[in-house]
LODREN-703391 format. One line per 5 residues: number of its first residue (from 0); their letters; for each residue x, y, z of N, C-alpha, C. Coordinates in Angstrom, 3 decimals, padded with zeros to 6 digits. Example, Ala and Ser with C-alpha at 12.3 -4.5 7.8 and 13.67 -1.06 7.14 Angstrom:
# residues 2
0	AS	013.190/-005.690/007.800/012.300/-004.500/007.800/013.200/-003.300/007.800 ~ 012.850/-002.250/007.080/013.670/-001.060/007.140/012.900/000.030/007.870;
***
This chain:
# residues 177
0	MTRHP	181.370/154.662/147.585/180.194/153.852/147.604/180.477/152.325/147.770 ~ 179.800/151.555/148.462/179.979/150.165/148.735/179.238/149.450/147.843 ~ 179.765/148.586/147.282/179.142/147.574/146.244/178.343/146.657/146.895 ~ 177.117/146.298/146.239/176.264/145.219/146.713/177.078/143.946/146.858 ~ 176.799/143.229/148.043/177.531/141.940/148.071/177.414/140.893/147.048;
5	LHQFE	176.439/141.092/146.265/176.134/140.109/145.087/176.439/140.669/143.778 ~ 177.303/141.731/143.568/177.484/142.504/142.407/178.139/141.525/141.415 ~ 178.709/140.569/141.662/179.368/139.704/140.648/178.506/138.628/140.138 ~ 177.155/138.494/140.814/176.178/137.702/140.321/175.215/138.267/139.493 ~ 175.264/138.024/138.189/174.425/138.699/137.076/173.314/137.808/136.688;
10	YCPLC	173.415/136.567/136.940/172.456/135.688/136.329/171.562/134.860/137.262 ~ 170.406/134.648/137.312/169.686/134.004/138.214/170.160/132.512/138.440 ~ 170.427/132.210/139.690/170.859/130.796/139.932/169.607/129.737/139.701 ~ 168.483/130.184/139.634/167.266/129.282/139.433/166.979/129.142/137.963 ~ 166.857/130.123/137.228/166.425/130.007/135.746/167.364/130.292/134.744;
15	GAKAF	168.435/131.040/135.307/169.630/131.447/134.292/169.334/132.736/133.568 ~ 168.361/133.493/133.812/168.086/134.677/133.163/169.053/135.766/133.509 ~ 169.294/136.712/132.655/170.231/137.786/133.127/169.190/138.924/133.433 ~ 168.552/138.622/134.519/167.524/139.559/135.009/167.633/139.450/136.461 ~ 168.836/139.410/137.150/169.007/139.198/138.542/169.476/140.649/139.052;
20	VERNE	168.586/141.316/139.680/168.828/142.617/140.097/168.633/142.874/141.580 ~ 169.295/143.988/142.132/169.391/144.204/143.540/167.851/144.443/143.965 ~ 167.553/143.755/145.093/166.286/144.067/145.750/166.363/144.898/146.900 ~ 167.464/144.726/147.592/167.724/145.415/148.824/169.249/145.281/149.140 ~ 169.851/145.659/150.315/171.177/145.637/150.488/171.750/144.305/150.657;
25	KSKHC	170.866/143.315/150.905/171.455/142.013/151.232/170.737/140.872/150.307 ~ 169.932/141.262/149.254/169.430/140.352/148.351/169.327/140.770/146.873 ~ 169.098/139.856/146.008/168.729/140.109/144.787/167.465/139.244/144.314 ~ 166.922/139.737/143.278/165.613/138.871/142.809/165.760/138.809/141.279 ~ 165.097/137.749/140.765/165.018/137.484/139.380/163.850/138.206/138.803;
30	EACGF	163.930/139.124/137.870/162.784/139.662/137.231/162.031/138.774/136.366 ~ 162.707/137.767/135.928/162.058/136.722/134.927/161.226/135.794/135.613 ~ 161.905/135.135/136.754/161.000/133.982/137.557/160.520/134.375/139.050 ~ 160.952/135.458/139.281/160.680/135.888/140.690/161.388/135.395/141.918 ~ 162.528/134.529/141.518/163.239/133.922/142.748/164.063/135.069/143.365;
35	VYYFN	164.097/134.981/144.721/164.901/136.002/145.623/165.965/135.149/146.337 ~ 167.035/135.701/146.277/168.264/135.135/147.053/168.903/136.127/148.033 ~ 168.618/135.841/149.319/169.349/136.671/150.520/170.827/136.138/150.670 ~ 171.561/137.295/150.702/173.156/136.891/151.010/173.333/136.763/152.543 ~ 173.459/135.775/153.088/173.768/135.775/154.606/175.140/135.290/154.834;
40	PSAAV	175.613/135.649/155.982/176.965/135.276/156.398/177.271/133.794/156.362 ~ 178.420/133.347/156.218/178.918/132.002/156.313/179.421/131.846/157.764 ~ 179.173/130.613/158.254/179.641/130.610/159.761/181.016/130.004/159.676 ~ 181.813/130.488/160.676/183.227/130.087/160.703/183.486/129.982/162.293 ~ 184.536/129.318/162.663/184.910/129.070/163.982/186.378/129.324/164.156;
45	ACFIR	186.793/129.956/165.354/188.077/130.307/165.730/188.254/129.929/167.228 ~ 189.439/129.287/167.416/189.709/128.667/168.964/190.856/129.261/169.444 ~ 190.494/129.694/170.826/191.543/130.041/171.855/191.939/128.760/172.413 ~ 193.023/128.280/172.332/193.482/127.022/173.009/194.561/127.439/174.053 ~ 194.237/127.516/175.246/195.120/127.843/176.357/195.515/126.748/177.063;
50	NDKDE	196.683/126.724/177.703/197.227/125.660/178.668/197.238/126.235/180.216 ~ 197.622/125.475/180.985/197.803/125.831/182.428/198.731/126.692/182.683 ~ 199.734/127.089/181.874/200.764/128.036/181.982/200.336/129.389/181.393 ~ 199.118/129.549/181.172/198.520/130.818/180.514/199.111/131.266/179.301 ~ 199.476/130.235/178.424/199.881/130.324/176.981/198.808/130.031/176.094;
55	LLTVR	198.816/130.612/174.790/197.901/130.332/173.896/198.713/129.734/172.719 ~ 197.953/128.816/172.009/198.447/128.262/170.868/197.824/128.846/169.698 ~ 198.777/129.478/168.868/198.299/130.198/167.631/198.909/129.524/166.305 ~ 198.558/129.871/165.193/199.120/129.282/163.970/199.513/130.513/163.185 ~ 200.421/130.184/162.221/200.926/131.308/161.347/200.145/130.858/159.964;
60	RKKEP	199.527/131.777/159.227/198.734/131.515/158.290/199.529/131.199/157.032 ~ 199.313/130.119/156.344/200.104/129.440/155.276/199.615/130.124/153.867 ~ 198.381/130.702/153.977/197.795/131.066/152.518/197.125/132.406/152.775 ~ 196.755/133.077/151.658/196.155/134.449/151.709/194.602/134.030/151.968 ~ 193.910/135.051/152.664/194.248/136.345/152.973/195.253/136.345/154.247;
65	AKGTL	195.988/137.401/154.418/196.784/137.735/155.515/197.886/136.561/155.746 ~ 198.391/136.033/154.747/199.542/135.109/154.628/200.544/135.498/155.574 ~ 201.104/134.583/156.381/202.387/135.016/157.386/201.985/135.631/158.560 ~ 200.776/135.952/158.773/200.241/136.562/160.049/199.784/135.520/161.056 ~ 199.697/135.943/162.428/199.120/134.810/163.212/197.786/134.758/162.984;
70	DLPGG	197.147/133.610/163.547/195.809/133.380/163.410/195.435/132.372/164.654 ~ 194.115/132.374/164.802/193.656/131.207/165.654/193.354/129.950/164.946 ~ 193.540/128.713/165.414/193.039/127.599/164.538/191.625/127.718/164.398 ~ 191.196/127.295/163.087/189.627/127.420/162.915/189.490/127.474/161.413 ~ 188.326/127.690/161.112/187.795/127.608/159.657/186.223/127.643/159.500;
75	FVDLY	185.878/127.550/158.273/184.524/127.572/157.961/183.852/126.277/158.526 ~ 182.530/126.425/158.860/181.702/125.347/159.359/181.206/124.502/158.099 ~ 181.359/123.404/157.978/180.894/122.530/156.705/179.474/122.302/156.847 ~ 178.793/122.061/155.732/177.434/121.670/155.520/177.167/120.582/156.690 ~ 176.011/120.681/157.114/175.496/119.522/157.985/176.398/119.371/159.281;
80	ETAEE	177.128/120.389/159.658/178.075/120.175/160.757/177.768/121.275/161.762 ~ 177.755/121.053/163.089/177.612/122.013/164.051/178.868/122.761/164.173 ~ 178.720/123.922/164.873/179.813/124.630/165.258/180.895/124.036/166.024 ~ 180.273/123.220/167.086/181.212/122.469/167.967/181.858/121.368/167.103 ~ 181.324/120.678/166.313/182.014/119.793/165.389/183.124/120.475/164.600;
85	AVFRE	182.741/121.556/164.095/183.878/122.172/163.131/185.071/122.660/164.173 ~ 184.863/123.013/165.392/185.941/123.269/166.364/186.817/122.089/166.395 ~ 186.327/120.957/166.703/186.983/119.736/166.889/187.867/119.366/165.641 ~ 187.163/119.386/164.476/187.613/119.122/163.172/188.729/120.031/162.861 ~ 188.412/121.256/162.960/189.628/122.280/162.304/190.913/122.288/163.365;
90	VREET	190.604/122.323/164.650/191.892/122.098/165.541/192.558/120.766/165.174 ~ 191.957/119.705/165.013/192.639/118.385/164.731/193.240/118.708/163.186 ~ 192.743/119.255/162.273/193.207/119.457/160.967/194.529/120.331/160.917 ~ 194.385/121.405/161.593/195.547/122.388/161.758/196.700/122.223/162.642 ~ 196.438/121.431/163.697/197.394/121.196/164.773/197.671/119.807/165.101;
95	GLEVF	196.848/118.865/164.627/196.935/117.456/164.948/196.519/117.253/166.428 ~ 196.012/118.141/167.165/195.512/118.093/168.505/194.083/117.626/168.642 ~ 193.678/117.031/169.664/192.349/116.550/169.965/191.814/117.517/171.108 ~ 190.707/118.183/170.819/190.078/119.015/171.661/189.233/118.160/172.681 ~ 189.186/118.222/173.943/188.407/117.522/174.885/187.373/118.228/175.463;
100	HARYL	187.521/119.667/175.348/186.321/120.444/175.787/186.389/121.784/175.024 ~ 185.193/122.218/174.651/185.141/123.632/173.873/184.006/124.455/174.476 ~ 184.243/125.624/174.814/183.370/126.482/175.529/183.070/127.707/174.599 ~ 181.745/128.051/174.253/181.586/129.068/173.204/181.777/130.371/174.021 ~ 182.327/131.378/173.313/182.750/132.758/174.029/181.907/133.863/173.437;
105	FSLPN	181.957/134.059/172.295/181.259/135.170/171.530/181.337/135.053/170.010 ~ 180.672/135.905/169.318/180.727/136.019/167.904/181.007/137.363/167.335 ~ 181.729/137.501/166.287/182.013/138.755/165.634/181.889/138.636/163.963 ~ 181.386/139.629/163.296/181.135/139.698/162.013/182.794/139.888/161.392 ~ 182.660/139.347/160.144/184.102/139.461/159.572/183.835/139.604/157.858;
110	LYLYS	184.813/140.103/157.153/184.850/140.126/155.801/186.286/139.302/155.490 ~ 186.011/138.276/154.611/187.175/137.451/154.216/187.294/137.395/152.777 ~ 188.268/137.831/152.246/188.533/137.872/150.784/189.123/136.489/150.332 ~ 188.334/135.663/149.562/188.562/134.400/149.122/188.509/134.353/147.475 ~ 189.726/133.980/146.906/189.655/133.933/145.530/188.953/135.101/144.757;
115	GFMVH	189.060/136.440/145.198/188.530/137.552/144.604/187.297/137.802/144.973 ~ 186.635/137.109/145.737/185.272/137.209/146.303/185.247/137.473/147.711 ~ 184.526/138.570/148.115/184.355/138.948/149.515/183.274/138.182/150.238 ~ 183.787/137.345/151.151/182.852/136.396/151.798/182.535/137.083/153.283 ~ 181.350/137.282/153.517/180.740/137.779/154.832/180.753/136.460/155.750;
120	TLDLF	181.303/136.672/156.887/181.374/135.456/157.749/180.896/135.970/159.068 ~ 180.446/135.035/159.960/179.990/135.359/161.387/181.017/134.332/161.870 ~ 182.042/135.007/162.697/182.993/134.043/163.266/182.639/133.693/164.691 ~ 182.532/132.476/165.061/182.205/131.915/166.402/183.320/131.630/167.173 ~ 183.708/132.344/168.328/184.911/132.256/168.972/184.714/131.140/170.194;
125	FECEV	185.448/130.192/170.471/185.569/129.261/171.505/186.817/129.234/172.161 ~ 186.712/128.748/173.334/188.024/128.557/174.235/187.931/127.086/174.324 ~ 189.176/126.555/174.052/189.322/125.054/174.003/190.324/124.513/174.782 ~ 190.137/123.286/175.279/191.217/122.554/176.066/191.610/121.458/175.280 ~ 193.079/121.229/175.386/193.639/119.967/174.778/194.490/119.580/175.853;
130	SHFEA	194.865/118.163/175.649/195.774/117.742/176.887/197.091/118.257/177.073 ~ 197.862/118.547/175.789/199.159/119.228/175.974/199.471/119.842/174.597 ~ 200.372/120.678/174.727/200.729/121.432/173.303/201.884/120.809/172.651 ~ 202.699/119.977/173.264/203.915/119.411/172.799/203.621/118.629/171.471 ~ 202.502/118.092/171.268/202.347/117.223/170.054/201.858/118.117/168.820;
135	AQAND	201.656/119.298/169.207/200.995/120.164/167.944/202.176/120.259/166.793 ~ 201.533/120.128/165.566/202.203/120.152/164.289/201.416/121.177/163.385 ~ 202.008/121.907/162.711/201.310/122.663/161.562/200.897/121.774/160.504 ~ 199.545/121.856/160.089/199.156/121.170/159.053/197.960/121.998/158.279 ~ 197.621/121.643/157.004/196.392/122.093/156.441/196.853/123.646/156.038;
140	DAAEV	195.891/124.577/156.587/196.199/125.966/156.462/197.218/126.680/157.279 ~ 197.780/125.938/158.238/198.708/126.365/159.206/200.152/126.185/158.627 ~ 201.108/127.209/158.653/202.496/127.071/158.093/203.208/126.761/159.408 ~ 202.795/127.148/160.594/203.781/127.053/161.819/202.720/127.085/163.107 ~ 203.163/126.333/164.157/202.587/126.504/165.416/203.216/127.480/166.125;
145	VILPR	202.733/128.599/166.704/203.364/129.530/167.604/202.654/129.570/168.896 ~ 203.421/129.275/169.945/202.736/129.334/171.248/203.413/130.663/172.064 ~ 202.452/131.335/172.488/202.796/132.674/173.155/202.214/132.741/174.360 ~ 202.786/133.435/175.407/202.226/133.631/176.636/200.953/134.831/176.428 ~ 199.916/134.482/176.913/198.800/135.394/176.929/198.942/136.789/177.023;
150	LQLDP	199.850/137.180/177.909/200.145/138.602/178.249/201.084/139.250/177.186 ~ 201.663/138.446/176.218/202.368/138.991/175.198/201.703/138.972/174.002 ~ 200.412/138.531/173.900/199.694/138.681/172.677/199.535/140.092/172.180 ~ 199.618/140.470/170.976/199.557/141.709/170.504/198.562/141.516/169.247 ~ 197.305/142.139/169.376/196.367/142.046/168.150/196.971/142.366/166.837;
155	AMFGL	197.966/143.401/166.871/198.642/143.713/165.440/199.243/142.480/164.889 ~ 199.594/141.465/165.727/200.453/140.317/165.002/199.112/139.460/164.183 ~ 198.069/139.707/164.409/197.087/138.894/163.740/196.592/139.624/162.464 ~ 196.248/138.763/161.349/195.968/139.410/160.049/194.468/139.673/159.729 ~ 193.649/138.932/160.367/192.206/139.030/160.029/191.445/139.835/161.096;
160	GSVKK	190.575/140.793/160.572/189.916/141.846/161.293/189.223/141.369/162.545 ~ 188.325/140.268/162.389/187.585/139.809/163.671/188.535/139.133/164.616 ~ 189.598/138.507/164.194/190.561/137.796/165.062/191.247/138.928/165.883 ~ 191.672/140.092/165.307/192.382/141.162/166.064/191.378/141.678/167.155 ~ 190.136/141.866/166.750/189.263/142.301/167.784/188.870/141.219/168.757;
165	AVTRY	188.929/140.051/168.485/188.586/138.724/169.401/189.828/138.740/170.399 ~ 191.202/138.796/169.858/192.283/138.777/170.855/192.204/139.914/171.750 ~ 191.999/141.105/171.323/191.824/142.036/172.385/190.791/141.787/173.388 ~ 189.660/141.398/172.945/188.463/141.045/173.834/188.902/139.937/174.660 ~ 189.490/138.963/174.279/189.787/137.828/175.051/190.846/138.182/176.236;
170	CDSDA	191.979/138.904/175.807/192.927/139.304/176.736/192.616/140.237/177.709 ~ 191.596/141.136/177.434/191.040/142.149/178.406/189.978/141.543/179.157 ~ 189.376/140.473/178.916/188.373/139.819/179.689/188.788/139.560/181.171 ~ 187.875/140.223/181.964/188.051/139.882/183.452/188.015/138.475/183.891 ~ 187.291/137.649/183.195/187.097/136.350/183.527/188.481/135.500/183.386;
175	LR	189.315/136.091/182.723/190.543/135.416/182.476/191.597/135.754/183.356 ~ 191.377/136.592/184.374/192.435/136.947/185.346/192.286/136.235/186.562;
***
């Protein structure tokens, strides 16, 4: 049996009553004040950064979930920020590199365990261009920068479910051949 995504929330966030009950598979409502809360996914970005040698810049995760596995530079979209702004910010924060062009590719749903809470995300994948990889340094959530030939990428090396699927899709794409 799958738990309701809001199972940890017992009190109404509007009036504080302990009358916050399941309404359907993605929402709860307060029987005291009538407030309804819909649980929608958080937006996140992930970046395929490829150079002219057909290599991809990846990072090794510094923190849980999936600590020590490979990942694509990226992260959550901040409030009042576009997905494109998040791409530029996250790549800069994790690698020190400046993206000069980003192209949206596709999106995938994901589950991301954070501090004991299952966050439902919609991961937006972009292909990014940077001037060179040489200046890349691991920062923020990245423990290490790892540059790999695209043909040597193995989805099993990546720890997050949506990123594994995205790597498979990206490497199999006819547009990249």
